[in-house]
C-alpha positions, 0 to 999 in steps of 0.5 A: 229481910225486913218488914216495913209498913206503907199506908197500913200495908206490910211490905217485905224487903231485902238487900240486893244481892251481889249478882243483882248489883252486877245486873244493875250496873248500867243503872248506876249501882256499884258494890259500894253505893248507888249514886243517883243522878237526875238523869238516872233517878227514875230507872234506878229506883224502878229497876231496884224495886222490880228486883226486890218486890213482888208483883202485888207489892209493885202494883200496890206501890203504884197506888201510893205517893211517890214519897212513900215509894221513895221511902221503900227504895231507900230502905232497900238501899239501907239493907244493901249498903248499910245505913249511915245512922247505924255506922255512926254508932260504931266505935273503933277498936285498937286494930282499927276495925269497928264494933257496934255499941249498945 
């Protein structure tokens, strides 16, 4: 779980579960990532937000700019699939696995 701030409101987000990803496969989600196309972008974002956020948070986001809402969605994707900026800070070990550096 992670808390993010949007227009001075704190919103709790979390990663999608494996079961939720299964339910969202028709909207472009896979276990590896969520490739978005212009045709699926609106529904892909909306379905994810509906799975993760409370009704109150969804109502609040309806009053926000699309940029703010997209940032929330991107944070959920980072929680679900990992953030590329975190992965670049990993170093390989002798057996090829990666460990986090400080």
